C-alpha positions, 0 to 999 in steps of 0.5 A: 301431371297434377300436383301431388298433395301429401295425405296429411294435407289432402285428408285434413279434417274440414269439420268437427265430425272428421276430427279423429281421437278428440271427441271430448274436445270437439263436443265441448267446442260445439256446445260452447258455440251452440250456447254462445258462451265463447271465451275471448282466449283459448289455449290448445296444447298437446303433442305434435300432429294431434289436431291442435291447429286443425281444430283451431281453424275449424272452430274459427270457421264455424263461429263465423259461419252465417248458417251453421247446421244443427250439429254446430258444423260450418255449412261450407256454402256461405260467403264466410265459409267460401272465403276461408276455404279459398284462403281470402278471409280477412276475419281469420288470421294465422301467425306463426310465432316461431318465425314472428316472435318479436315485439314488432310482430305483436304490436302489428297484431294488436293494431289489427285487433282494433279493426272489426270483421268485414264478414261474420261476427268474430275476428279470430287470431290463431297463433301457432307455436306460441311458446316461441314468443320472446318474453318481451313479446309476451308482456306486450301481448298481456293487456290485449289478451286480457281485455280484447274488443268484443269481436276478437278471439285468440286461439293459441296453440303450442306443444310445450305448455310449460314454456308459456308464462303463468300470466298468459295461462291464467287468461286462457281456457286450456284444452289438452289434446291427447295422443291418438290411440293405435286403433283410431290411427289404424281406422283412419289410415284404412279409410285413406288407403281405400280412398287412394285405392291402395291395398294394405294389411292390417298388421302393416297399419298397426306397425305404422300407427305404433311408429307414429307414437300417437301423432296422426300427421306422422302416421299419414307421412309414414303411410305415404312413404311406405305406399311409395316404397311398396308401389300401392300394395302395402304388406307387413314385410315391406313395412318393417323392412322399409321402416327398419323395425324389428319384427315382433316375430323374433320376440315371440320366437325368443320366448318360445325358445326360453320355454323350450330351454333351447339355449343354442336357438337363442344364440342363433336368433340373436346372431340373426338379428345382429346380422340384419343390422339391428343394434343389440341394445335395441333388441334388449329393449324390444324384448323387455317391452314384449315381456311387459306385454305378456305380463299385461296379457296374463290378465283379461282386464289389462289385455286392452293396454297392449297397443296392437291389433286384436289378432296380436292381442290374442297371440300375446294372451296365448303365449302368456299362458305358457309362462308365469308371473314370477318369471316375467318379473325376473326376466324384465328385471334382467333385461332392464339391468342389461340395458343399463350396463350395455354402454359400460360393457366392453363386450356388448354381445357377450353381455346380451348373450349372458342375459338371454341365458339367465332369462332362460334359466329363470324360468326353471328356477325354484322359489328361493332362486326366483327371489334373486334377480341375478343368479349364477349361471348353471351349465347350459350344455349337458355332459354325456356320461358313458357307462362302464360295465363291471364283471363283479358289480351291477352298478354303472360307474361314470367315466370321463365326461364329454360335452355335447354342445347340441343338447339342451340343458337339464335342470339339476338338483343342487345341494345347498352350500355347506359352511366351511372354515375360511382358509388362510391366505397371504397377500401373494397367495389364495386359499389352500388347494384341496379345499372343496369348492363348495363354500358359503359366505354367510356368517354363522349365527353364533359368530361374534358381532364384532367380527369384520363386516367383510365376512358378511359380504357373501350375503349380498354377492348373490352367489349360487352354489356351484354345480355338481361339475364344479364342486370338489374339483380343481379347475383352471380354466383360462379367461380374458382380461375383459371377462375378469374385469366384467366379473370384478365390476359385477362383484363390486356392484353386488356389495351392500349399501354400507360398502358403497364408498369401498366399491366406488374406490375399487371400481377404478382399479383394473385387475391384471392377469399375472403368471401362475393364475395370479390376479394383480391388483395395483392399489393407490396407497394404504387407505385403498389397500385397507378397503381391498382387504375388507372384501379380499376373500369374498372377491377371490371366492366369487372370481374362483366360482364364476371364472371356474379357476380354483387356483386363482390368488391375488397379488396386491401391489401398493403404489407409492403416491408421488408427492407434489413439491411444495411452493417456495417463497422468493427468499427460499428460491433466492437461497436455492439459486445462490446454492447452485450459483454463488456468482448471483450474489455479485450480480445482485450487488452490481445492479443493486437489486433487492428482493420484494 
């Protein structure tokens, strides 16, 4: 059985023409060889697996070739080329700075620099991962790097250019290698698959190229891995299953369900993704990237920015025609906020589900609602209204509404909120019952400017008017402590910048659920109590609307701060001891003790 060689080594470029994705750099190096204007030190920097060390070897081999071609490529037949290919060349030296990063290794290299080459014109030293050299090794290398012998050329390669000393950078010609494009990686992998007699789908190669993140070596390693898994027949389904990649079909399906306002379908799609073992945050990030691709695909000039195959680009362009730019802006913002709040959420699945509902409702929002990033959720299930005929009237009157869970939401015309007077509320009670739930938190224009800023909090709370089902009704829906805490934090996050300090102090408070629809707030001291009173009414209105419970009221408890005891001096401690035990004075006289 022959020894297996991985594709990254087997198909490593042997000349400049085989290098993929670095045409400008290879052409510059060939022009330098042709003109004979070679610098004494080069610095090749860039991401991993983009051809830095490979180009350094090809360059070293070409400048020592005894009979280069007209295209400035090594002939591969002369003694110098054969010695390099067989690994017995004494004119080309490689040093791994990751394992040889001390001063002694650099001193040994400096001694080898003084020896002229046996074959060829130049003695080339390739130092890989040069950023791993210690500071003392760099300093020992400075003089030789600045004024080497005429026959010596240094090629330094690194993935972290910022770690190299400026004195080293100033002595080198710097070549920045770029990340490989998806098309270039796919074309190269297609050639490798053909050479290895492996059948492969272009969509699978696109997934491998995107997973490699611009590195050809990573792409070849993933290709070998998938080829072994699939037995020589690489398909798209096998590729995403083996690499644990979330299928892009899910994101196309989600957008279609958003367009159709299929809320139950969105919930089922998310459930399917979670059951397959994918993290919900990973799904949210992928959905944001998909929406970004739709935004890019909405313009033909930016369509090429999508790193995908031509067939996938065409599919993005077709779906982008079904949504508008305002929706995409708002949906991307919603996904970004969900990603930021994911770790802090106690119910992560609920957070993602709410985000999906908000994304779906953002598509049908008007221009005024589209200006808001966070909108109050409209009912997602339609109420079925039964008509009751009357013998004396031809007008049908609605009866008790029943919820149809399988019907899609319909857009309703919502009347703008009507300002009303704020009801009087005590510390242990809420607004008076019977007040309509349609309210506005905005301050009238004729109101005095000296009024407390708490009355203008509603301008920043980003609340929507209650729907027809909520307005004018007394609701008392139950909720959990987690849902209460989530809405409490959400209200505090919506406060304006001038109330950032107040929000920060109140975020540490965890509201509790009490009896008779009470929300218990435990405040640490009078100052925190004053902060709470500034936003008390607005917070209560917000919670009533979002928790759908008009009977809610706050119960504020001011906790007494424990005073830490003051430190006593030695004499005060002695007086306290005498008060507790007078016999200590006799003990002091007996042993002739003194206080210091």
